[in-house]
C-alpha positions as CSV (number, residue, x, y, z in Angstrom):
1,D,93.1,-64.5,167.2
2,Q,93.5,-66.4,170.5
3,K,97.3,-66.7,170.4
4,M,97.7,-63.0,170.0
5,R,95.2,-62.3,172.8
6,I,97.3,-64.7,175.2
7,D,100.6,-63.2,174.1
8,I,99.5,-59.6,174.5
9,I,97.8,-60.1,178.0
10,G,100.9,-62.2,179.1
11,Y,103.2,-59.4,178.1
12,L,101.2,-56.8,179.8
13,K,101.1,-58.9,183.0
14,I,104.9,-59.0,183.0
15,L,105.0,-55.2,182.5
16,T,102.8,-54.8,185.8
17,K,106.1,-55.8,187.5
18,D,108.4,-53.4,185.8
19,A,110.7,-51.2,187.8
20,D,109.4,-48.0,186.0
21,E,106.1,-46.9,187.7
22,K,104.9,-45.3,184.4
23,I,105.1,-48.7,182.6
24,R,103.4,-50.5,185.4
25,N,100.5,-48.0,185.6
26,N,100.0,-48.1,181.8
27,A,100.1,-51.9,181.8
28,E,97.5,-52.0,184.6
29,W,95.3,-49.5,182.7
30,A,95.5,-51.6,179.5
31,L,94.6,-54.8,181.5
32,K,91.5,-53.0,183.2
33,R,90.3,-52.0,179.8
34,L,90.8,-55.3,178.2
35,A,89.1,-57.0,181.2
36,Q,85.8,-55.4,180.2
37,C,85.4,-58.3,177.8
38,S,84.7,-61.6,179.5
39,G,87.1,-63.5,177.3
40,N,89.9,-61.2,178.0
41,R,89.0,-61.2,181.7
42,N,89.2,-64.9,181.9
43,E,92.6,-64.9,180.2
44,I,93.9,-62.0,182.5
45,E,92.8,-63.9,185.7
46,K,94.5,-67.1,184.9
47,G,97.2,-67.9,187.2
48,G,95.7,-66.0,190.0
49,Y,96.3,-62.3,188.7
50,V,93.8,-60.0,190.4
51,I,92.7,-56.9,188.6
52,M,92.8,-54.0,191.2
53,Y,90.3,-51.2,190.8
54,D,90.5,-47.9,192.6
55,K,87.6,-46.3,194.4
56,K,86.2,-44.7,191.3
57,G,85.8,-48.0,189.7
58,D,88.8,-47.6,187.4
């Protein structure tokens, strides 16, 4: 459901700024996986959020 998608993605974006590196890394990993779906990617990129990929295309 759309509201759940927005809530989860918003929460993960907040977690990417957490003080704990492990939490930040896990949130970024989850957002990268969710971004494989164009609908999710559009929601993730709202507000100027940029999905960072490493050299391996992660």
